[in-house]
C-alpha positions in Angstrom: -8.6 -9.1 -17.9 -7.2 -11.5 -15.2 -9.1 -11.9 -12.0 -8.5 -14.2 -9.0 -11.1 -15.3 -6.5 -10.3 -15.0 -2.8 -11.3 -17.5 -0.1 -14.3 -15.3 0.8 -15.5 -15.2 -2.8 -14.4 -11.7 -3.8 -12.7 -11.1 -7.1 -9.4 -9.2 -7.3 -8.2 -7.6 -10.6 -4.4 -8.1 -11.2 -1.8 -7.8 -13.9 1.5 -9.6 -14.2 4.6 -8.7 -16.2 8.3 -9.5 -16.4 10.0 -12.9 -16.4 10.0 -15.9 -14.2 12.5 -14.6 -11.7 11.7 -13.7 -8.1 8.1 -12.4 -7.6 7.5 -8.8 -6.5 4.0 -8.0 -5.5 3.0 -4.3 -5.3 0.4 -3.5 -2.6 -1.3 -0.2 -3.0 -2.6 1.8 0.0 -5.7 4.0 0.5 -5.5 4.7 -3.2 -5.9 1.0 -3.8 -5.4 0.7 -7.5 -2.6 -0.8 -9.6 -2.1 2.5 -11.5 -0.1 4.1 -8.7 2.8 1.7 -9.4 3.0 2.2 -13.2 5.6 5.0 -13.0 7.9 2.7 -11.1 7.1 -0.5 -13.0 8.0 1.2 -16.3 11.5 1.9 -15.0 12.3 -1.5 -13.6 14.0 -4.1 -15.7 12.3 -7.4 -16.8 14.4 -9.7 -14.7 11.7 -10.2 -12.1 8.1 -11.2 -12.1 5.8 -8.3 -11.2 2.3 -8.4 -9.9 0.1 -5.3 -9.5 -3.5 -5.4 -8.4 -6.5 -3.5 -7.2 -7.3 -4.1 -3.5 -10.8 -5.0 -2.4 -13.1 -1.9 -2.5 -11.1 -0.2 -5.3 -10.8 -0.1 -9.1 -11.9 -3.3 -10.9 -11.9 -5.5 -7.8 -15.0 -6.5 -5.8 -16.5 -4.0 -3.4 -18.3 -6.0 -0.7 -20.7 -4.1 1.5 -19.8 -5.8 4.7 -17.3 -3.7 6.8 -15.6 -6.9 8.1 -14.5 -7.6 4.5 -12.1 -4.6 4.7 -10.0 -5.1 7.9 -6.2 -5.0 7.5 -6.0 -8.6 8.4 -8.6 -9.5 5.8 -6.7 -7.6 3.2 -3.6 -9.5 4.2 -5.3 -12.8 3.5 -5.5 -11.8 -0.1 -1.7 -12.3 -0.4 0.0 -15.6 -0.8 3.1 -17.5 -2.1 6.7 -16.5 -1.4 7.2 -12.9 -2.5 9.0 -9.6 -2.0 6.4 -7.0 -1.1 6.5 -3.4 -2.3 3.9 -1.4 -0.4 2.5 2.1 0.1 0.8 3.7 3.1 -2.2 1.5 4.1 -0.5 -1.2 2.0 2.4 -1.2 4.4 -0.1 -2.2 7.2 -1.5 -4.9 5.0 2.0 -6.3 4.3 3.0 -6.0 8.0 -0.1 -8.0 9.0 0.9 -10.6 6.3 4.4 -10.8 7.6 3.2 -11.3 11.2 1.3 -14.4 10.2 3.3 -15.7 7.2 6.9 -14.6 7.8 8.3 -17.6 5.8 6.4 -16.4 2.8 8.1 -13.0 2.6 11.6 -12.7 1.1 11.7 -9.0 1.9 9.5 -5.9 2.3 9.8 -2.4 0.9 7.5 0.2 2.4 7.0 3.6 0.8 5.1 6.5 2.4 4.9 4.4 5.6 3.7 5.0 9.1 3.6 3.0 12.4 -0.1 2.1 12.5 -3.6 3.5 12.3 -3.6 4.7 15.9 -0.7 6.9 15.1 -2.5 8.3 12.0 -5.7 9.0 14.0 -3.7 10.8 16.7 -2.1 12.9 14.0 -5.5 14.0 12.8 -6.2 11.5 10.0 -9.6 10.5 11.3 -12.2 8.6 9.3 -14.0 11.9 8.8 -10.9 13.5 7.3 -10.2 10.5 5.1 -13.6 10.0 3.6 -16.1 12.5 5.1 -17.0 13.7 1.6 -16.3 10.5 -0.3 -19.9 10.6 -1.7 -19.2 13.9 -3.6 -17.2 13.1 -6.8 -15.2 16.3 -7.0 -14.2 16.0 -3.3 -13.3 12.3 -3.8 -10.9 13.3 -6.6 -9.7 16.4 -4.8 -8.7 14.4 -1.7 -6.2 12.4 -3.7 -5.0 15.4 -5.8 -4.1 17.1 -2.5 -2.0 14.1 -1.6 -0.1 14.7 -4.8 -1.7 12.4 -7.4 -2.2 13.6 -10.9 -5.8 14.3 -12.1 -5.9 11.3 -14.5 -5.2 8.9 -11.6 -7.1 10.8 -8.8 -10.3 10.9 -11.0 -10.6 7.1 -10.5 -11.8 7.8 -6.9 -15.0 9.2 -8.4 -15.9 5.7 -9.6 -15.9 3.9 -6.3 -18.9 3.6 -3.9 -18.5 5.8 -0.9 -19.1 2.9 1.5 -16.1 1.0 0.2 -13.8 3.9 0.9 -15.4 4.4 4.3 -14.9 0.8 5.2 -11.2 1.0 4.2 -10.8 4.2 6.2 -12.1 2.5 9.3 -9.8 -0.4 8.7 -6.9 1.9 8.3 -7.3 4.0 11.5 -8.3 1.0 13.6 -5.2 -1.1 12.8 -2.9 -1.2 15.8 0.6 -2.8 16.0 0.9 -2.3 19.7 4.3 -3.8 20.3 4.2 -6.4 17.5 6.3 -4.5 15.0 9.5 -5.8 16.6 8.3 -9.3 15.6 8.8 -8.5 11.9 12.2 -10.0 11.2 12.3 -9.9 7.4 14.7 -7.5 5.8 12.8 -4.2 5.3 13.5 -1.0 3.3 11.4 2.0 4.2 11.5 4.7 1.4 10.2 7.9 2.7 9.8 11.4 1.3 11.7 14.1 3.2 8.5 16.0 3.8 6.8 12.9 5.3 9.7 11.7 7.5 8.0 12.3 10.9 5.5 9.6 10.2 8.0 6.8 10.3 10.3 7.7 13.2 8.6 5.2 15.6 8.5 2.5 13.0 12.2 2.5 12.1 13.1 2.4 15.8 11.4 -0.9 16.4 11.8 -2.8 13.1 14.8 -5.1 13.8 16.1 -5.3 10.1 15.2 -1.9 8.7 17.0 0.7 6.6 15.7 4.1 5.7 16.5 6.0 2.6 14.9 9.5 2.6 14.2 11.2 -0.7 14.4 15.0 -0.3 11.5 17.3 -1.3 9.1 14.3 -1.7 5.8 14.0 0.1 3.6 11.0 0.7 3.8 9.3 -2.7 7.5 8.5 -3.5 6.4 6.1 -6.3 4.7 8.8 -8.3 6.8 11.8 -7.2 10.3 10.2 -7.6 9.8 7.0 -9.6 13.4 6.9 -10.8 14.7 6.9 -7.2 12.2 4.3 -6.1 12.9 2.0 -9.0 16.6 2.2 -8.3 16.1 1.4 -4.6 13.8 -1.5 -5.4 16.3 -3.0 -7.8 19.2 -2.6 -5.3 17.2 -4.2 -2.5 16.0 -7.2 -4.5 19.4 -7.9 -6.0 
């Protein structure tokens, strides 16, 4: 299994596939494991180089105990080299933070199941307690992700993570604030949003200067697992 070591001595699990064309890195969100991208990856052609990985605190990657190891900005430091970023939910925040400090490294950004920032989520009721109040109870940890629309065989992975890691990531998520910096993200951006999740990105698409918004009808917060054919097509069209 391939692992890479970060500059703060954490190990991240990753997989690569495809050819030596442009690199596309898939950044998962609050369900921070590579598996959420497999339905899309299996539908993409092999003309690009694909990287999927488990973010810190999830799956096969390191799970540091220090809360500071989980900030959005710290997650963003785990990315490098010129890439196109395909992101989901909390991963959109990670990619945005990376763009703000490394704009020349990002060829383009695709966000799925996006929102403006953590402050917006908290105001909408997605508090730390809602996100992980019962993370220590295995059935509740799995149930949380199934209620978001994940299948049982993926959601059950949440039962394997320490509750503190999910709690630290929840704090990082709701405490991330763009303020007025979103307008500084100049890279071409595609926001893929489910029709049932459209309210979450109204503020974001208003301020991103180079943003387009395809909406997939009757899809909730996980376009990549609910409508993988549509998401794969949109990724391919964007990267071309």
